[in-house]
N, C-alpha and C positions, 0 to 999 in steps of 0.2 A: 504494500500500500504506500502511495506517495505521501510525503509528510503533510501536504496541504489537505489530504483527505481526513478530516477530523469529525465528520458527522455522518450518521446513517439516518435516512428518512424512512419512516414506516407509515404506510397509508392503508387503513382498512377500507375495503370496497364492497358496497352492497347496492346493486342496481344504480350505478353512477355513470352509465355510458355517455350521458350528455355533459359530464363534468370532468372526467378523469384526464382527458388529454390536456385541457387547460391547466389543471392542477399540476400535472407532470411538467408542463411548460414552465410553470412558476418555480418548480424545483430546479429545473435546468438553469434558470436565471441566477441561481445561487453560486454557480461556478464550481471550481475544483475543490472547494471546501467540503462538498458532499462526495462521499465515497460511493456507497451503494444505496439503492432505493428498493424497498420491499413493498410491493402491492399485495395485500392479503385479501383474496376474495373470500367473502363470507356468505356464499350461497346465492350469488346473483342469478337472476332468471332473465335478464335482459341482455343487451349487447356489450356489457362491461368487459368481458374477457377479450372480445374481438377488438374493442377500443384500445385496450392495453397493448395487445399484440401489434396493432397498427402503429401505435406510438413508438414501440420498440423498433419496428422495422424502419421507421423514419429517422430514428435517432440511435443508430447502432453503436455509437461511441459512448452512450450513457448506460451504465450497468443497472438495469431494472430487472429484478427477479420477481416472478409471480409465484406466490404461495397460496395454499388453500386451507381454510380453517372451517371445519364442520360445525363446531360449537358456535351458535349464533351470538352476536353481541360484539360491540366495538372493543371491549376489554380483552376478550379472547383473541381477537384478530391482532390487536397491538402486542399482545404477549408472544404471539407465534414466532416472530423472528428474534426475540431478545437474546436467546442463546447463541445466535449466529453473528451478533454485532461485534465488530472488532475495532470500533472507533471510540473516541473519548466522549462523544456527545450523541444524543438521539433527538431527532426532530420528529414528533408525531404530527401527522397532518391528515385531516379529514378530506375525503376526495372532492367535496364540493367547496373547499376553501382554497385560498391562494397565499403564497409567500411573495411579497414584493421584493424587488431587486435589492440585494445587500442585507436582507434580514438576518441571516445566520451569521455572516461574517462580522457584522457590526455588533451583534450580541457577544460573540466570543472575544472580540477585541475590547469591548467595554467592560466585561465582567469575567475575566479568564479564571478567577479563583472561586467562583460560585459553583454550587451544585444544582441549583434551579435558578435560571434567569427568567424572571417573569416580566411581561412586557404589555404594552398597550396594543389595541387592535382597532381596526375599522370594521364596523358591522354594517352590512348592506342587506336591507330587507327585500322581499319579493318585488316591491314596486320600484326598487332602485335607490331609495333614500338611504343615506349613509350617516353614521354617527360614530365618533371615536370613543372608545372605552379606556379610561385612564386608571391603572391599578393604584392601590393604596401604597403610601410610602412605608407604613408600619407593617411588618410581616404578620404579626399575630392578629391585628385588626383586619388586615386584608384576607387572611385565611378564613376567619370565622364569618366575615361579612360576604364571602364569595367574590372578592374583588382583588385577586392576586393572579391576574392573567387567566389563561385557560389552556386546554390541551395543546392547541396549535400555536398560540402565541409564545408559549414558554419553550425553553431549551433545557434538556434534562441530561445530567451527567450519567453515563452508562453504569458506572460502578455503584451508584446509589440505587438505580433502578433494579439492579441485580440483588443488592443487599436486602431490599424490601420485597423481593420476589414479584416485581411488576405490578400489574393492575389487578384489582380484586374483581374477579369475574362474577361474583354473586351480586354485585351492585348494578342496578339499571340506570342510575343517575348519581350525581355528585362524585363521580369516579375520580376526577382529577384532583378534587380537594381531599378525598381520602388518600390518594397517592402522595400528595404534597404533605399531608399530616404525617404519614408514616416516615417520609424522608426527614421531616422536621424532628420527629421523635428520635431518629438515629443521629441527629446532630448535623444534618446537612445545612449548608450555608445558602441563603437566599439573597438575590440581588435584583434590584428594580431597574428597568429601562423604559423609556417612552419613545419608541421609534415609530410606532404605528405602521409597521411593515407586514402585518398579517391581515388579510381580508377574510372576514367571517361572513359567509353568504347564507342567507336564509333559504331554505327549501320549504315549500308548502307541506310536503309530507315525504316520508321515506327514510329519514335518518335512522341509523341503527339505534341511537340512544333514546328515541322517543318512548314515553311510558305514561302510565296513569298518574293523575295528580297526587293521589294519596301516597303512592309509593315514592314519588319524587320528593315530597316534603318530609316524609318519614326518613328517607335516606339522608336528607340534608340535616335535620335536627339531630339524628343519631351521630353524624360526623361532628356537628357542632359541640355536642356534649362531650365527645372524646377530646375535642380541642381544649375544652375547659380544663380537663384533667392534665393535658400536656402543658398548658400555659401556667399551671400551678407552680411550676419550677422557676417561672420568670418573675423577677421583681417588677411590679407595675405601680404607677401612680394612679391616683383616683380617676383622672380623666381617661386614661387608657382602659382601666378596669371597667369604667362606665360604658365606654364604647363597645367593649366586648360583650357586656351584658345586654346592651341594646340590640346588638346583632343577633344574639341568641333569641331574644324576645321576638324579633322580626320573623325568625324561622318558626317559632311557636305560633305566631299569629297566622302565618300562611298554612300551617298544619291544622289549626283548630277547626275550620269548616269541614275537613275531611275525617278527622279523628279527634274530637274534642276531649275525650277521656284521656288519651295519651298526652295531648298537649298540656292539659291541666296537671297531669301527673308529673311531667318533666318540670313545669313551672314551679310546682310546690317543692320539688326536690332541689332544684338548682338556683332558682332566683328568689323565691319567697323568703328563704332564710337570710338573704342579704338585705331584706327590706326594699326590694326593687320596686320602683315606680317608673313607667316609661316617660321618656321625654317627648315633648310636642315636636313633631317633625312631619316629613312627607307622608309617613305611614300612620302616625298617631296624631289625630286632630286634637284640638283643645277639648272638644266635647268628649272624645274617647278617653282622654287622660282624666278628665273630671269624673266620668263614670267609673273608671278603673279605681280611682281613689275611694269612691263610695262603695262600690259593689264588688271590687276585685276583678281578676282576669276573666273568670267565667261570666260574671255578670255583665262586664263591659262588652264581651263578645256577643252575648245574647241580645243586648240592646242594639248593637251594631247590626246584627242579623235582622232584627225587627225593623229597624230603619230602612234597610235595604229592601225588605219585603214590601214595605209601604210605598217606597219610591217606585218599585217595580210594578205596582198594581195599575 
């Protein structure tokens, strides 16, 4: 392997015939810093395989290997080539997303000693509107608030991916935050960049990671609760602790409509003993906080549900 080949790109593929060629073109733009690219087919039933083969024929100088993973799910597909990786870094990339020119090289140059380089991204919805997502400066707050980059924006050190045994295939959502948490628990170093050189493109349907709302929010709060335990070893000031608690409460509020009993159970165990009261903000209106102070978490949520029902009539 040439010295400049420092990154392996892993792309899970499921029915992405209309996206994969452009995705691979964006990897090609990264230049010689990329060694090998693994496209991992996850049971596609469209023309995905033919599209990959066509791209390889047009680009014979680019080492793209096609693998197959019978176990459905992006996590299983991303794990498939990990034992084959012989580079310092791994770039995971969803087949419908794009890397802009210089993304990988700028990250390595900017944060060579990190183990997870988390970065900003540009999100483009199905109508073409774009919005940049900027990650938090603080690692712990960003982790629990779900604002520490994502699967494709981030660059991952291979040695830590192997140490934590890759992605948890039992999870249908919050997988990258579970992965980052386990790297954090092993002492991995996190570094922030704001390059905006990853394009996250919305698809109306078909992503491997889509799932039911209850499962998504349950996965989220379970990971958040594990984060609280991990952060217990970190000395925090009142402001930072408060922000972490607010982020967990946000997750519990999202879970409540789908599983109120579990949301209340976690609130009573982890936030109530701290005397927690939510701050007024984008998610918590003044009226909601007032109801919370009088009636508690369950009461405030019931009042909110009643208000929504009246407005919906």
